[in-house]
N, C-alpha and C positions, 0 to 999 in steps of 0.2 A: 303463335308465330313460329315458323319452322327455322331450323338452323341456317338454311340458305337465305331466308328472308332477313334474319338477324345480320348475317354477313353483308348483305346488300345494303342494309340500313347503316351499318358501321362504315362501309365504304363510302356511302353518300355523305355521312357526317364528316369523314376525314377529308373529302375532296376539297372543300374551301381552305382548310388548313394547309393542305399540300400545295395548292395553287399560290397561297400567300407566301409560303416558305420559298417557293420557286422565284416569286417576284423579289423577295428580300435578298435571296442569293445573288440575283442579277444586279440589284441596286448596289450591293456592297462589294461587288467584284468587277463590275464594268469600269474600265479605266476612265471613261468620260464622265462617270458619275462622281459628284463631290463627296458622296457617302463613302466611296472606296478609299478616300484619304483620311478617314477618321481612324483614331487609334483602335486597334482590335478588329478592324473591318474584315481582315482575312479570316479570322476565327468566326465572326458572325456569318459571313458568307458561306464558309465551310459547314457550319452547323445547320444552316438553313437548307443547303443543298442536300445534306444527309437526311434531314427531316422530310424534305420533298420526296426523295427517292424511297424512303421507307413507307410513306403514306400514299404515293401515287398509284394509279391503276396501270398495269402493264398490258398493253395490247400485243397481238401477234406481231413479231418483228418482220420487216421486209426481207426478202432474200438478198437483195443488193448484190447480185452477181451480174455485172454489166459487161465484163470483159475477162478474157483469160489469155495468159501468155503461152504461145505455142511456138517452140523453136525460135525464141527471141523476138517474135512478133506479137503485138497485141491484137487479139481477135475479139470483135464485139459479140456479146451474148444477149439473146432475147428470151424472156420467159414466156412460154406459150402454154395455154390450157388445151390439151388434146382430147380429154374426155372428162365429163363431169357426172358424178354420182351424188346422191343425197348426202353421203357421209365422207366423200373423198373426191379430190380433184387429181387427175393424172396430169402432171406437168412435164414439159420438156424444156430443157435449156438448150436452145438452138444457137449454134455458132455460125457467124456470117463473115464472109470475106469476098472481095472483088478480084482476088488474085486467082487466075485459072489453075495454076499448079497447086495452090493451097486447097482450092475447092475439091479437086480430085483426091487429095490426101485425106481431107475431112470426111468425104463420102465413104472412104474405105475403112474408117474407124469402126470398131465394134459398138453395137448398141447395148446399153446397160440400163436395167431397171433397178433403182434403189428403192427397196421397200422400207419406209421409215416406221419407227415405232408409234403405236397409238397407246401411249403410256404416260400421259401427263403433259409433257412438253410438246411444242409444235415441231413439225418436220424441219423447220429452219435450224434446229439444233444440228442438223447434218450439213449445214452450209459449207463447212470446210471440206467435208467428204465430197460433195458435189463439185465444188470449185476445183479440187485436185483431180477428180476423175475426168473433168472436161478437157484436160490437156490431151488425152488420148482416146476419148470415147464420146459417143452420142449418149447423152444422159437424160433419163426419165426418172421421176420420183413421185411417190404417193404423198399427197399433201392432205392430211386428214382434217376434217372439218370439226370445229368445236360443237359438241352435241347440243349445247344450249341454243345454238343458232339453227338447228334443224327442226322444222315444225313437227309436232307430234303426229300429224297426219301422214308423215312419211313412214310411220311404223317403227318397229324395233330394229336393232342392229346387234347381231350376235356374233360369236366367234365363227360360226358356220358361214355367216354373211361375209366376214372378213376373208375367209378362204375363197369364197366365190368371187369377191372383188379382185383378188390376186389373179385368179384364173382368167377373168375377163381382161385384165390389164395385159397379161402375157399374150393372150390371143390377139388383142388389139394392136400391139406393137409388132407381133410376129415372132413366135417361139423359135423358128428355124434359125434365126441369126441373133438371138437374144442371150444375154448373160444377166443373171439376177443376183443382186447383193441384198441380203437382209441383215438388218442391224438390230441386235437385242431381241426384244419380244417377238417380232415377226418371223424369226427363224422357224418357229413352230408352225404357224399357218402357211408359210411359204413352202416348207417341206411337205405339208399336207396337200397343198394345191398341186404341186408338181407330181406327187405320188398318185393322186387321183387322175390327173391327166395321163400319166404313163399307163395306169391300169386300164384306162379306156382306149388306149391305143393312139392317143393324140401325140402330136409332136411336142417334145419338151425342150426347155432352154438348153443351150450348149453347155452352160456351166452354172453352178450354184456356189456363191461365196457366202458363208454363214459366219457372222461376227458376234461374239459375246452373247449368245442366246441360250435359253433354258430348254434345250431339246430333251434332256433328262435331268430334272431338277433334284433328283436324289443324289447326284454326285456332288461332292464338295459343297454341301449346302451353306448358303450365306444367311445373313440376318433377314434379308428379304424373303428367302425361302422359309425360314423358321416362323416368321410372322404368319405366313399363309397356312402353315401346317398346325400351329398350336391353337388356332381358332376354327370352329366349324363354319361352314358356308353361311349358316344362318346369322352368325355374328357379323359378318361383312354386310349382309343384306339389311340387318337391323341398325347398324351403326354408321355406315359410310354411304349408304344410298339415299338420295334426297330428290325431291321434285324441283324442276326448274321453275322459278317464280316469274311473275311479270317483271319487266316488259319484254323479255326475250322471246324470239320466235318459237323456241322450243318449250314454251310454257306448258307445264304438266308432264314433260318427259322425265323419266327416272334416270338419274345419272350418278356417277361418282364425281363430285364437284372438284374442279381444279384447285380451289382454295384449300380443300382438305389434303389433296395430294401435295401441295406446296408446303403445308404445315408438316407433313411427314418427311419431306426432303430436308427441311430445316432441322427437324428433331433428330435426324440421324447424326448430325454433327453441329450442334448449336454454337459451340465455342469457336469453331473455324469461321462461321459466318459472322459472329460478333467481332472477331479480330479483323476480318476482312473489311467490315464497315469502319472500324476504328482506324485501320491503315488508310482507308479512303479519305477520312477526315484529316488525318495527319498529312497525307500527300497534298491535299488542297491547301492546307495552311503553309506547307513548305513551297508550294508552287510547282510540285512535281506533276505536271499536267499529263505526261505520257502514262504513268501508272494509274492516275485517276481515270483517264479515258478507258484504259483496259478494264478497270473495275466496272465502269458504266456499261460497256459492251457485254461483259459477262453476265451481269445481273439483269440487263434488259432482256436477255434470252432466258436466263435461269428463272426469273420471276414471272415470265409469261407462260401461263398454263391453260389447259383446256379441260372441259368436262368430257368424261368418257361415258358412252351409253352403258347403262346398268347391266343389260343382258350380256354385252360383250365382256365387261369387267368380271362379272360373276362366273361366266363360262371359263374365262382364263384362269381364275383362281382354282376352280374345280378341276378342269381338264389338265392344266399344266402343272399346278403346284400342289394339288391334293391327291388326285387319283392317278397322275402320271400316265394318262391313257395312251399317248403316242409311243413312248418306249416300251410299254406293256403290250402293244399291238391290239388295243381294244378301242381305239378312237373311231367312232362312226360320225361322218360329216354328211349331212343331208342324205342319210340313208345308205351311204357307201363307206365301207371299211377302208381306213387309210393304211396302205401297204407300201412303205418306202422301198421295200425290196423290188417293187415293180419298176423302179427307175433304172434304166440300163444305158441310156445314151446321153447322160448328163454328167459331166465331171464335177467333183465336189471338193471344195476347199473350206476348211474350218479355221477360224482365227480366234484366239483367246488371249486375254491379258493375264500375265502371271499374278498380278495383284488385284484382279477384278473382285470387288466386294459386292457385286450385284448378281453376276452369273459366274459361279465358281469354275475353276479349271476342271475340264472334263465334261461339263454340261453340254457344250457345243460340239465337242469331238464325238459325243455319243451318236451323232448323225452317221458317222462312218460305220458303226456297228449295225445300224438299221438298214443302210443302203447297200445290202449285200449283192444286189444286181449290177452294181457298178464295178467294173474291173479294177483290181488293186492298183494298177498303174495310173488310174485316173482319180485317186484319192490323194489329198495333200493336207497336212496339218501344220499349223503355225502357233506357237506359244510365244508371245512377245514379252521378252524379259523387261521387268521394271514397269510394265504398263498396267494402269488401272482400267476401269471400264471405258471411260471416254478416250483414253489414250490410243485405243486401237482404231478409232475412226475419226479423230480430231486432234489437231495440234501437230507439233514438230515431229513427234515419234511416228504418227500416222503418215505424214508426208514423206519422211526420209527413210523409214524402216519398213513400214507395213505396205504402203502403196506400191513401191516398186515390185514387190512380190505379187500383189493383186494384179497389177498391170501385166506382168509376165505370164501369170496363170491364165488370164483371160485371152491374151494374145496367142497362147499355145493352142487354145481350142476355138479361136475365131474362124479358122478355116480359110 
């Protein structure tokens, strides 16, 4: 029996216990239940909800972006699928209004493609990024598909395929009026895609905004970088790659399973997660429902992970973190050499977090040294003081400090 099958067996075994714990939590906390009046009911309910959340299966969260406030008015938002590929859906969050003046203003807003990471969590991790951008932009985003849900008959998905997807999405939306924002891992394939398009003489996006990505992972290496360099590629292939079992549509496909990635996330800071769960229990006992709900929302997203295609994952380890092919000028994608210097008509903004422990300071800014064809006046760098990795694209620091600069940069080149 494989590790993936053992995991599925354990998940199936835990399911009844998790459901029972959920039922117990409701019975001992619902005001209309006589059990809620028993001595210690609050502790029993809190303990059972904690057990339920530890043992339950976490599905991909919904985007839940139904409206956005623009100039004091609430504008409805509808999620649309504009292009579907085997491994990714291109989504648009379209804003609607029946006010003629508002319609004209919305039509003039710049179009933005947000390229989300394919690195464990679902694209919904960028919910706050999208919601904030919608104030002033037409927003598209790459919504990557869990590899275990893609039939093996669809073939492999490599880093080269990722680059090709980005190129296709840019062409589909229309590069001549587009601005591209890449968050974390996709900074590398996005830069490659635009470089290849420029070298062929194709129209390239008006601007690139690169946030917390490993353009040159040799700079300020983090623990993530060290893990990739201290083990050979064969180690990753032999230890973290597994076949998808029944009954998933992707049965037989080689993947880096989400449950292993999640274990790695937890292992990076186990004490923090233990204390977070303890605080959640204490909040429930005290009746602090606001903090308890914040915990639920965070872990509903954090615990929802997807499987990555093995080819793509191993390519990323080799190309980005071991051989550093992009900054060394030796990366060949589908037979073409990636030359960032070929980009001439696209402005470039890099954003880094001062305390980023995933992509160290300088790794994203390396893009400026590679894109020598872009005039110096069209380069801009931002290092966000006090920000970690997630702080540059989510949360109050993103909304209040980072976004205004991103908005103004895009507006400058919107034409």
